[in-house]
N, C-alpha and C positions, 0 to 999 in steps of 0.2 A: 419377734416379742409375740406372744402369746395372744393380746387382746387381740390383733391382726388377725390369725384363724379362724375362717367360719367352716365349718363341713356344709352348710346348709348353701350357703354361696359358692363354695367349690363344686358344689354338686351340680347347681342352678348352670352354673360355668360348661363346665364339662356338657351337662345335656344340651346347652345351646350350642356347645361347636359343632357335635355329633348332628342335630339339624342342619347348622350351615354345610356342615363336610356333604349330606347328603343330598343339600343340593347343589353343590359344588361338584359333585361325583356325578348325580345326573347330567348335567350342562356339560361338565365337558366330553361325557360318552353318549348325550344325543344323535341320535343316527349312525351310532358304531356299532356294526352285527358279529364282528368276528369277537368270540367269547376268550378267546386266549388275547389280544387287547383288550377286552375290558375287567377279567381278572387283573392283566398289568398295572391298567391306570389304579383300579380299588386300593389296591399291594401297595403303590408308591404313594397315591394320597393320604390313605390311613396312616401309613409309617411314618411320614413326614408330618401327622395331623395332633401326635401324642410324644412327650420325652419317653414316656414309657414305655413303646413303644422299641423292642428291640430286634426283634423278627415278627415279619409280618407277613403272608401268606398263605398261598393255595396247594392243596395235595390232592389232584384231583383224580376221581374213581377210573383205576385202568378197564380200558370197555374190553379186555381180554379177558380180563379175572372175575373181573364184575364184584370181588370182596379183597380189596387194595385199592392202595391210593400211591400216586407216585406225584412226586413233588410237581411243581407248576409254579407260576410266575410268584415270585417273589422277593421283598427285599430286608437283608441283612445277613449274616455268618453263611456258613453252609448249612443247608439243611439234607436231613435225610431224605432216600431217595424212595422209597418206597415202605409204605406201616399196613402192615393186614390191619381189614377189620376188626376191634376189639381189644387193640393191641394199643396203646400209649394212652393219650390223650385225645390225638388225632381220629384212633382206632373206636377211641370208644363212642364220640361224636357222633362218627360216624357212623359205626354199628346200632344204636342207640335213637338218630336223626332228632338229638336235641343238641342244646348250647349248653357247653360243660367248663364250669371254671372251677380255676385250681390255684389255691392260696399259696402252693406249698408244694413244687411238681415233686420231691424228695418224699413228700411223704405220699403221693399217687401210687398206686399198683400197680405196678408195669411200667411205670413211663420210660420213654425212651429219650434219652442224655443226647440230643446233637449239636447241643451245647453247654456244656459243663456250666456257663454262666445263666442260663436259665432259671429261673427262679419261679413265673409262677404265670399262668396263662390260660386263654379264652379260645375256645374252639367253636362253632357256629357254621353247622351243616348248610349245604348250597342248594337249593334244591332249582330246576328248572320252571318252566309253566308250567308244565305234564303233571310237577310234583316230583318228578325223579331224583334224587341224590345226582349232585353231579360233582360234589367236590365236599370241602371242608375248606374253611378258612381259620387260619389261627394266626395267633400272633402271642409271643412270647414277653417278656421282660423279664430284667436283669434285676429286679424289684420282687420283693415278697408281696403276695396279696396288692397286688396293684391293679386287680378288675373287680368289678361289681353287676350289679346289675344295667346300670347306667349303660355302661359298655354293653351288655349283651343287648338290648332294647335297640343302642343306636346302630351295632355293627349288626343286628337282624334286618333292620330298618332299609338299612343302605341294602343288604345283600337282598333285598325284595323287592326293588326299586331297581336294578341293576343284569337279576337275574329272569325278573317276570314272574317268583313265586308267588 
């Protein structure tokens, strides 16, 4: 029913869910120093927290190349194995060192279609405690315009808490 739809309530619910997730993730990872374990846990917990999350995971900066991402821990269908900085949404977020939200991936110049069912995407850079880019966190949805500033703020908060940014 139309009268049941309340965008303000939905936004508050989503914001609240990210707050709960930040605490849950921090609790689960308390004392865990291994970065791969931390990335795998974040991918799993966020992937299962929201229905719109179709592919959820990390692309890690290749230490041998420095300007290329390689697939890291993720949840979902097959991911791209390598992405150069500046190419696609993940490469743009890495090169620009900022969160990129794409409502329609088909309209994004140079989008890399790892899975043709992906319709929208959010990618957030991940920095270590020294401020070095170590990865990007990528979430795809099979729904158009699935992500907004609430998602950006929620994901950025979780990543800062987990990776000491």
